[in-house]
mmCIF file of the C-alpha atoms, coordinates in Angstrom:
data_MODEL
# 
_entry.id   MODEL 
# 
loop_
_atom_site.group_PDB 
_atom_site.id 
_atom_site.type_symbol 
_atom_site.label_atom_id 
_atom_site.label_alt_id 
_atom_site.label_comp_id 
_atom_site.label_asym_id 
_atom_site.label_entity_id 
_atom_site.label_seq_id 
_atom_site.pdbx_PDB_ins_code 
_atom_site.Cartn_x 
_atom_site.Cartn_y 
_atom_site.Cartn_z 
_atom_site.occupancy 
_atom_site.B_iso_or_equiv 
_atom_site.pdbx_formal_charge 
_atom_site.auth_seq_id 
_atom_site.auth_comp_id 
_atom_site.auth_asym_id 
_atom_site.auth_atom_id 
_atom_site.pdbx_PDB_model_num 
ATOM 1   C CA . MET A 1 1   ? -16.723 1.775   10.307  1.00 0.00 ? 1   MET A CA 1 
ATOM 2   C CA . LEU A 1 2   ? -15.853 3.428   6.732   1.00 0.00 ? 2   LEU A CA 1 
ATOM 3   C CA . GLN A 1 3   ? -12.573 4.146   7.795   1.00 0.00 ? 3   GLN A CA 1 
ATOM 4   C CA . THR A 1 4   ? -11.797 0.364   8.529   1.00 0.00 ? 4   THR A CA 1 
ATOM 5   C CA . THR A 1 5   ? -12.765 -0.851  5.119   1.00 0.00 ? 5   THR A CA 1 
ATOM 6   C CA . ILE A 1 6   ? -10.770 2.043   3.622   1.00 0.00 ? 6   ILE A CA 1 
ATOM 7   C CA . ARG A 1 7   ? -7.754  1.891   5.444   1.00 0.00 ? 7   ARG A CA 1 
ATOM 8   C CA . THR A 1 8   ? -7.361  -1.869  4.864   1.00 0.00 ? 8   THR A CA 1 
ATOM 9   C CA . ILE A 1 9   ? -7.972  -1.506  1.077   1.00 0.00 ? 9   ILE A CA 1 
ATOM 10  C CA . LEU A 1 10  ? -5.651  1.143   1.024   1.00 0.00 ? 10  LEU A CA 1 
ATOM 11  C CA . THR A 1 11  ? -2.993  -0.886  3.255   1.00 0.00 ? 11  THR A CA 1 
ATOM 12  C CA . ARG A 1 12  ? -3.257  -3.901  1.388   1.00 0.00 ? 12  ARG A CA 1 
ATOM 13  C CA . GLU A 1 13  ? -3.328  -2.766  -2.446  1.00 0.00 ? 13  GLU A CA 1 
ATOM 14  C CA . LEU A 1 14  ? -0.274  -0.365  -1.216  1.00 0.00 ? 14  LEU A CA 1 
ATOM 15  C CA . TYR A 1 15  ? 1.396   -3.715  -0.214  1.00 0.00 ? 15  TYR A CA 1 
ATOM 16  C CA . ALA A 1 16  ? 0.096   -5.382  -3.018  1.00 0.00 ? 16  ALA A CA 1 
ATOM 17  C CA . LEU A 1 17  ? 2.609   -2.101  -4.951  1.00 0.00 ? 17  LEU A CA 1 
ATOM 18  C CA . ARG A 1 18  ? 5.076   -3.264  -2.707  1.00 0.00 ? 18  ARG A CA 1 
ATOM 19  C CA . ARG A 1 19  ? 4.581   -6.896  -3.835  1.00 0.00 ? 19  ARG A CA 1 
ATOM 20  C CA . GLY A 1 20  ? 4.980   -5.427  -7.470  1.00 0.00 ? 20  GLY A CA 1 
ATOM 21  C CA . VAL A 1 21  ? 8.042   -3.404  -7.338  1.00 0.00 ? 21  VAL A CA 1 
ATOM 22  C CA . GLU A 1 22  ? 9.488   -5.733  -5.604  1.00 0.00 ? 22  GLU A CA 1 
ATOM 23  C CA . ALA A 1 23  ? 9.104   -8.040  -8.347  1.00 0.00 ? 23  ALA A CA 1 
ATOM 24  C CA . TYR A 1 24  ? 10.642  -6.709  -11.460 1.00 0.00 ? 24  TYR A CA 1 
ATOM 25  C CA . PRO A 1 25  ? 14.134  -8.149  -11.669 1.00 0.00 ? 25  PRO A CA 1 
ATOM 26  C CA . ASP A 1 26  ? 15.579  -4.998  -11.662 1.00 0.00 ? 26  ASP A CA 1 
ATOM 27  C CA . ASP A 1 27  ? 15.291  -0.974  -11.358 1.00 0.00 ? 27  ASP A CA 1 
ATOM 28  C CA . ALA A 1 28  ? 15.280  -0.214  -15.136 1.00 0.00 ? 28  ALA A CA 1 
ATOM 29  C CA . SER A 1 29  ? 12.238  -2.234  -16.025 1.00 0.00 ? 29  SER A CA 1 
ATOM 30  C CA . LEU A 1 30  ? 10.472  -0.239  -13.905 1.00 0.00 ? 30  LEU A CA 1 
ATOM 31  C CA . TRP A 1 31  ? 11.231  2.558   -15.972 1.00 0.00 ? 31  TRP A CA 1 
ATOM 32  C CA . ARG A 1 32  ? 10.737  0.980   -19.738 1.00 0.00 ? 32  ARG A CA 1 
ATOM 33  C CA . ALA A 1 33  ? 8.664   2.794   -21.762 1.00 0.00 ? 33  ALA A CA 1 
ATOM 34  C CA . VAL A 1 34  ? 5.939   0.202   -23.602 1.00 0.00 ? 34  VAL A CA 1 
ATOM 35  C CA . PRO A 1 35  ? 4.051   1.227   -26.503 1.00 0.00 ? 35  PRO A CA 1 
ATOM 36  C CA . GLY A 1 36  ? 0.727   2.076   -25.872 1.00 0.00 ? 36  GLY A CA 1 
ATOM 37  C CA . ILE A 1 37  ? 1.108   2.656   -22.139 1.00 0.00 ? 37  ILE A CA 1 
ATOM 38  C CA . ALA A 1 38  ? 1.310   6.036   -20.487 1.00 0.00 ? 38  ALA A CA 1 
ATOM 39  C CA . ASN A 1 39  ? 3.441   5.752   -17.561 1.00 0.00 ? 39  ASN A CA 1 
ATOM 40  C CA . VAL A 1 40  ? 5.901   2.910   -16.565 1.00 0.00 ? 40  VAL A CA 1 
ATOM 41  C CA . GLY A 1 41  ? 5.419   1.498   -13.267 1.00 0.00 ? 41  GLY A CA 1 
ATOM 42  C CA . GLY A 1 42  ? 7.978   3.597   -11.757 1.00 0.00 ? 42  GLY A CA 1 
ATOM 43  C CA . THR A 1 43  ? 5.769   6.547   -12.528 1.00 0.00 ? 43  THR A CA 1 
ATOM 44  C CA . LEU A 1 44  ? 2.491   5.084   -11.546 1.00 0.00 ? 44  LEU A CA 1 
ATOM 45  C CA . VAL A 1 45  ? 4.352   4.478   -8.051  1.00 0.00 ? 45  VAL A CA 1 
ATOM 46  C CA . LEU A 1 46  ? 5.534   7.798   -7.742  1.00 0.00 ? 46  LEU A CA 1 
ATOM 47  C CA . HIS A 1 47  ? 1.786   8.931   -8.285  1.00 0.00 ? 47  HIS A CA 1 
ATOM 48  C CA . LEU A 1 48  ? 0.247   6.736   -6.043  1.00 0.00 ? 48  LEU A CA 1 
ATOM 49  C CA . CYS A 1 49  ? 2.523   7.792   -2.986  1.00 0.00 ? 49  CYS A CA 1 
ATOM 50  C CA . GLY A 1 50  ? 2.328   11.093  -3.659  1.00 0.00 ? 50  GLY A CA 1 
ATOM 51  C CA . ASN A 1 51  ? -1.477  11.169  -3.745  1.00 0.00 ? 51  ASN A CA 1 
ATOM 52  C CA . LEU A 1 52  ? -1.675  8.958   -0.758  1.00 0.00 ? 52  LEU A CA 1 
ATOM 53  C CA . GLN A 1 53  ? 0.394   11.366  1.015   1.00 0.00 ? 53  GLN A CA 1 
ATOM 54  C CA . HIS A 1 54  ? -1.219  14.751  0.229   1.00 0.00 ? 54  HIS A CA 1 
ATOM 55  C CA . PHE A 1 55  ? -4.644  13.434  0.517   1.00 0.00 ? 55  PHE A CA 1 
ATOM 56  C CA . ILE A 1 56  ? -5.014  11.099  3.493   1.00 0.00 ? 56  ILE A CA 1 
ATOM 57  C CA . GLY A 1 57  ? -1.636  11.959  5.022   1.00 0.00 ? 57  GLY A CA 1 
ATOM 58  C CA . ALA A 1 58  ? -1.558  16.049  5.620   1.00 0.00 ? 58  ALA A CA 1 
ATOM 59  C CA . VAL A 1 59  ? -5.211  16.816  4.424   1.00 0.00 ? 59  VAL A CA 1 
ATOM 60  C CA . LEU A 1 60  ? -6.687  14.361  7.108   1.00 0.00 ? 60  LEU A CA 1 
ATOM 61  C CA . GLY A 1 61  ? -3.604  13.886  9.316   1.00 0.00 ? 61  GLY A CA 1 
ATOM 62  C CA . GLY A 1 62  ? -1.796  16.835  9.594   1.00 0.00 ? 62  GLY A CA 1 
ATOM 63  C CA . SER A 1 63  ? 1.930   14.911  8.369   1.00 0.00 ? 63  SER A CA 1 
ATOM 64  C CA . GLY A 1 64  ? 3.335   18.365  6.551   1.00 0.00 ? 64  GLY A CA 1 
ATOM 65  C CA . TYR A 1 65  ? 3.677   16.266  3.705   1.00 0.00 ? 65  TYR A CA 1 
ATOM 66  C CA . ARG A 1 66  ? 3.949   18.695  0.086   1.00 0.00 ? 66  ARG A CA 1 
ATOM 67  C CA . ARG A 1 67  ? 3.355   17.352  -2.631  1.00 0.00 ? 67  ARG A CA 1 
ATOM 68  C CA . ASP A 1 68  ? 5.187   17.603  -5.835  1.00 0.00 ? 68  ASP A CA 1 
ATOM 69  C CA . ARG A 1 69  ? 2.788   16.667  -8.622  1.00 0.00 ? 69  ARG A CA 1 
ATOM 70  C CA . GLU A 1 70  ? 4.823   17.381  -11.267 1.00 0.00 ? 70  GLU A CA 1 
ATOM 71  C CA . ALA A 1 71  ? 8.114   15.354  -10.305 1.00 0.00 ? 71  ALA A CA 1 
ATOM 72  C CA . GLU A 1 72  ? 5.478   11.925  -9.794  1.00 0.00 ? 72  GLU A CA 1 
ATOM 73  C CA . PHE A 1 73  ? 5.431   12.148  -13.910 1.00 0.00 ? 73  PHE A CA 1 
ATOM 74  C CA . SER A 1 74  ? 8.768   13.896  -14.630 1.00 0.00 ? 74  SER A CA 1 
ATOM 75  C CA . ARG A 1 75  ? 11.185  11.767  -12.217 1.00 0.00 ? 75  ARG A CA 1 
ATOM 76  C CA . ARG A 1 76  ? 12.860  8.937   -13.451 1.00 0.00 ? 76  ARG A CA 1 
ATOM 77  C CA . GLU A 1 77  ? 15.427  5.774   -12.843 1.00 0.00 ? 77  GLU A CA 1 
ATOM 78  C CA . VAL A 1 78  ? 14.189  5.804   -9.189  1.00 0.00 ? 78  VAL A CA 1 
ATOM 79  C CA . SER A 1 79  ? 15.573  3.142   -7.403  1.00 0.00 ? 79  SER A CA 1 
ATOM 80  C CA . ARG A 1 80  ? 13.480  0.226   -6.073  1.00 0.00 ? 80  ARG A CA 1 
ATOM 81  C CA . ALA A 1 81  ? 14.575  1.141   -2.598  1.00 0.00 ? 81  ALA A CA 1 
ATOM 82  C CA . VAL A 1 82  ? 13.629  4.489   -2.867  1.00 0.00 ? 82  VAL A CA 1 
ATOM 83  C CA . LEU A 1 83  ? 10.213  3.082   -4.172  1.00 0.00 ? 83  LEU A CA 1 
ATOM 84  C CA . ILE A 1 84  ? 9.859   0.840   -1.539  1.00 0.00 ? 84  ILE A CA 1 
ATOM 85  C CA . ALA A 1 85  ? 10.435  3.453   1.015   1.00 0.00 ? 85  ALA A CA 1 
ATOM 86  C CA . GLU A 1 86  ? 7.585   5.575   -0.588  1.00 0.00 ? 86  GLU A CA 1 
ATOM 87  C CA . ILE A 1 87  ? 5.286   2.638   -0.745  1.00 0.00 ? 87  ILE A CA 1 
ATOM 88  C CA . ASP A 1 88  ? 6.189   2.745   3.277   1.00 0.00 ? 88  ASP A CA 1 
ATOM 89  C CA . ALA A 1 89  ? 5.512   6.418   3.703   1.00 0.00 ? 89  ALA A CA 1 
ATOM 90  C CA . ALA A 1 90  ? 1.981   5.911   2.273   1.00 0.00 ? 90  ALA A CA 1 
ATOM 91  C CA . ILE A 1 91  ? 1.314   3.130   3.878   1.00 0.00 ? 91  ILE A CA 1 
ATOM 92  C CA . ALA A 1 92  ? 2.137   5.545   7.363   1.00 0.00 ? 92  ALA A CA 1 
ATOM 93  C CA . ALA A 1 93  ? 0.449   8.276   5.875   1.00 0.00 ? 93  ALA A CA 1 
ATOM 94  C CA . VAL A 1 94  ? -3.011  6.311   5.512   1.00 0.00 ? 94  VAL A CA 1 
ATOM 95  C CA . ALA A 1 95  ? -2.582  4.900   8.547   1.00 0.00 ? 95  ALA A CA 1 
ATOM 96  C CA . ARG A 1 96  ? -2.449  8.529   10.171  1.00 0.00 ? 96  ARG A CA 1 
ATOM 97  C CA . GLY A 1 97  ? -4.568  10.511  8.521   1.00 0.00 ? 97  GLY A CA 1 
ATOM 98  C CA . LEU A 1 98  ? -7.568  7.401   8.949   1.00 0.00 ? 98  LEU A CA 1 
ATOM 99  C CA . ASP A 1 99  ? -6.131  7.827   12.887  1.00 0.00 ? 99  ASP A CA 1 
ATOM 100 C CA . ALA A 1 100 ? -6.875  11.341  12.644  1.00 0.00 ? 100 ALA A CA 1 
ATOM 101 C CA . THR A 1 101 ? -10.735 10.958  10.686  1.00 0.00 ? 101 THR A CA 1 
ATOM 102 C CA . SER A 1 102 ? -13.646 10.324  12.484  1.00 0.00 ? 102 SER A CA 1 
ATOM 103 C CA . ASP A 1 103 ? -17.184 9.178   12.258  1.00 0.00 ? 103 ASP A CA 1 
ATOM 104 C CA . ALA A 1 104 ? -18.920 13.136  12.537  1.00 0.00 ? 104 ALA A CA 1 
ATOM 105 C CA . THR A 1 105 ? -15.627 13.563  10.154  1.00 0.00 ? 105 THR A CA 1 
ATOM 106 C CA . LEU A 1 106 ? -16.961 11.406  7.148   1.00 0.00 ? 106 LEU A CA 1 
ATOM 107 C CA . GLY A 1 107 ? -20.129 13.253  7.116   1.00 0.00 ? 107 GLY A CA 1 
ATOM 108 C CA . THR A 1 108 ? -18.364 16.862  6.669   1.00 0.00 ? 108 THR A CA 1 
ATOM 109 C CA . ARG A 1 109 ? -16.834 18.267  3.889   1.00 0.00 ? 109 ARG A CA 1 
ATOM 110 C CA . TYR A 1 110 ? -13.385 17.413  2.481   1.00 0.00 ? 110 TYR A CA 1 
ATOM 111 C CA . PRO A 1 111 ? -10.763 20.685  4.068   1.00 0.00 ? 111 PRO A CA 1 
ATOM 112 C CA . GLU A 1 112 ? -9.909  21.163  -0.049  1.00 0.00 ? 112 GLU A CA 1 
ATOM 113 C CA . LYS A 1 113 ? -11.512 20.920  -3.237  1.00 0.00 ? 113 LYS A CA 1 
ATOM 114 C CA . VAL A 1 114 ? -10.428 18.362  -4.840  1.00 0.00 ? 114 VAL A CA 1 
ATOM 115 C CA . GLY A 1 115 ? -10.332 18.722  -8.926  1.00 0.00 ? 115 GLY A CA 1 
ATOM 116 C CA . GLY A 1 116 ? -12.193 22.378  -8.379  1.00 0.00 ? 116 GLY A CA 1 
ATOM 117 C CA . ARG A 1 117 ? -14.967 20.744  -6.499  1.00 0.00 ? 117 ARG A CA 1 
ATOM 118 C CA . GLU A 1 118 ? -15.676 20.790  -2.721  1.00 0.00 ? 118 GLU A CA 1 
ATOM 119 C CA . VAL A 1 119 ? -16.587 17.186  -1.872  1.00 0.00 ? 119 VAL A CA 1 
ATOM 120 C CA . MET A 1 120 ? -17.757 15.373  1.300   1.00 0.00 ? 120 MET A CA 1 
ATOM 121 C CA . THR A 1 121 ? -14.601 13.815  3.257   1.00 0.00 ? 121 THR A CA 1 
ATOM 122 C CA . ALA A 1 122 ? -16.312 10.274  3.050   1.00 0.00 ? 122 ALA A CA 1 
ATOM 123 C CA . ASP A 1 123 ? -16.364 10.929  -0.760  1.00 0.00 ? 123 ASP A CA 1 
ATOM 124 C CA . MET A 1 124 ? -12.820 11.928  -1.370  1.00 0.00 ? 124 MET A CA 1 
ATOM 125 C CA . LEU A 1 125 ? -11.539 8.702   0.797   1.00 0.00 ? 125 LEU A CA 1 
ATOM 126 C CA . VAL A 1 126 ? -13.686 6.133   -1.587  1.00 0.00 ? 126 VAL A CA 1 
ATOM 127 C CA . HIS A 1 127 ? -12.592 8.158   -4.908  1.00 0.00 ? 127 HIS A CA 1 
ATOM 128 C CA . SER A 1 128 ? -9.024  8.061   -3.436  1.00 0.00 ? 128 SER A CA 1 
ATOM 129 C CA . THR A 1 129 ? -9.541  4.324   -2.978  1.00 0.00 ? 129 THR A CA 1 
ATOM 130 C CA . ALA A 1 130 ? -10.811 3.466   -6.544  1.00 0.00 ? 130 ALA A CA 1 
ATOM 131 C CA . HIS A 1 131 ? -8.148  5.528   -7.623  1.00 0.00 ? 131 HIS A CA 1 
ATOM 132 C CA . LEU A 1 132 ? -5.357  3.244   -6.158  1.00 0.00 ? 132 LEU A CA 1 
ATOM 133 C CA . ALA A 1 133 ? -7.011  0.461   -7.435  1.00 0.00 ? 133 ALA A CA 1 
ATOM 134 C CA . TYR A 1 134 ? -7.571  1.905   -11.012 1.00 0.00 ? 134 TYR A CA 1 
ATOM 135 C CA . HIS A 1 135 ? -3.760  2.854   -11.569 1.00 0.00 ? 135 HIS A CA 1 
ATOM 136 C CA . LEU A 1 136 ? -2.786  -0.091  -9.849  1.00 0.00 ? 136 LEU A CA 1 
ATOM 137 C CA . GLY A 1 137 ? -3.989  -2.415  -11.730 1.00 0.00 ? 137 GLY A CA 1 
ATOM 138 C CA . GLN A 1 138 ? -2.204  -0.801  -15.161 1.00 0.00 ? 138 GLN A CA 1 
ATOM 139 C CA . PHE A 1 139 ? 1.175   -0.992  -12.812 1.00 0.00 ? 139 PHE A CA 1 
ATOM 140 C CA . ASP A 1 140 ? 0.507   -5.076  -12.849 1.00 0.00 ? 140 ASP A CA 1 
ATOM 141 C CA . TYR A 1 141 ? -0.213  -4.575  -16.456 1.00 0.00 ? 141 TYR A CA 1 
ATOM 142 C CA . HIS A 1 142 ? 2.964   -2.554  -17.377 1.00 0.00 ? 142 HIS A CA 1 
ATOM 143 C CA . ARG A 1 143 ? 5.415   -5.221  -14.866 1.00 0.00 ? 143 ARG A CA 1 
ATOM 144 C CA . ARG A 1 144 ? 3.325   -8.138  -16.732 1.00 0.00 ? 144 ARG A CA 1 
ATOM 145 C CA . ILE A 1 145 ? 4.436   -7.191  -20.021 1.00 0.00 ? 145 ILE A CA 1 
ATOM 146 C CA . VAL A 1 146 ? 8.000   -6.094  -19.349 1.00 0.00 ? 146 VAL A CA 1 
ATOM 147 C CA . THR A 1 147 ? 9.270   -9.082  -17.504 1.00 0.00 ? 147 THR A CA 1 
ATOM 148 C CA . GLY A 1 148 ? 6.963   -11.538 -19.045 1.00 0.00 ? 148 GLY A CA 1 
ATOM 149 C CA . ASP A 1 149 ? 5.942   -12.893 -15.620 1.00 0.00 ? 149 ASP A CA 1 
ATOM 150 C CA . GLY A 1 150 ? 1.948   -12.969 -15.705 1.00 0.00 ? 150 GLY A CA 1 
ATOM 151 C CA . ARG A 1 151 ? 1.967   -14.479 -11.668 1.00 0.00 ? 151 ARG A CA 1 
ATOM 152 C CA . THR A 1 152 ? -0.430  -12.452 -9.531  1.00 0.00 ? 152 THR A CA 1 
ATOM 153 C CA . ILE A 1 153 ? 1.343   -9.904  -7.598  1.00 0.00 ? 153 ILE A CA 1 
ATOM 154 C CA . GLY A 1 154 ? -2.316  -10.468 -4.846  1.00 0.00 ? 154 GLY A CA 1 
ATOM 155 C CA . ALA A 1 155 ? -4.125  -7.344  -5.431  1.00 0.00 ? 155 ALA A CA 1 
ATOM 156 C CA . VAL A 1 156 ? -8.073  -6.608  -4.778  1.00 0.00 ? 156 VAL A CA 1 
ATOM 157 C CA . ALA A 1 157 ? -8.087  -10.101 -2.639  1.00 0.00 ? 157 ALA A CA 1 
ATOM 158 C CA . PRO A 1 158 ? -11.369 -10.635 -0.768  1.00 0.00 ? 158 PRO A CA 1 
ATOM 159 C CA . ALA A 1 159 ? -9.752  -12.510 1.870   1.00 0.00 ? 159 ALA A CA 1 
ATOM 160 C CA . GLU A 1 160 ? -8.159  -9.319  3.141   1.00 0.00 ? 160 GLU A CA 1 
ATOM 161 C CA . LEU A 1 161 ? -11.474 -7.490  3.844   1.00 0.00 ? 161 LEU A CA 1 
ATOM 162 C CA . PRO A 1 162 ? -12.779 -7.063  7.160   1.00 0.00 ? 162 PRO A CA 1 
ATOM 163 C CA . PRO A 1 163 ? -14.516 -9.641  8.617   1.00 0.00 ? 163 PRO A CA 1 
ATOM 164 C CA . VAL A 1 164 ? -17.985 -9.394  9.753   1.00 0.00 ? 164 VAL A CA 1 
ATOM 165 C CA . GLU A 1 165 ? -18.082 -9.672  13.253  1.00 0.00 ? 165 GLU A CA 1 
# 
């Protein structure tokens, strides 16, 4: 059941991220620096997608993805089309990783250390969900500031949670 909730939330927020990328008027605005904001929209997309493709797709799902965390923060002027392809790859990685995760797996140690620590798989999945939501908020504020468009991208929508059966 936890995998279903995690999958639903991660997928929901990745689609919101996709809508956010599409809401920028052009490629350049994703990379526009704003005083007081450390990471621009494009950087946040690369970081979130690399993170999920590694920690869920590769570690849990065995995808073979090789993360380049440094590039997530140093690449610039990546097109919206490439960023959307990264988001789509992250959506697939989440599905693959969670398909390979059973209820029994949730109660075991996550297969690699995280931040130098051993953690439980369930805790890592909850952390990954919170990490995505945290940075999605940063991403959306960058979009709103750069574009002047205060409309929502539909992030963190309770109506998309799994219903009680």
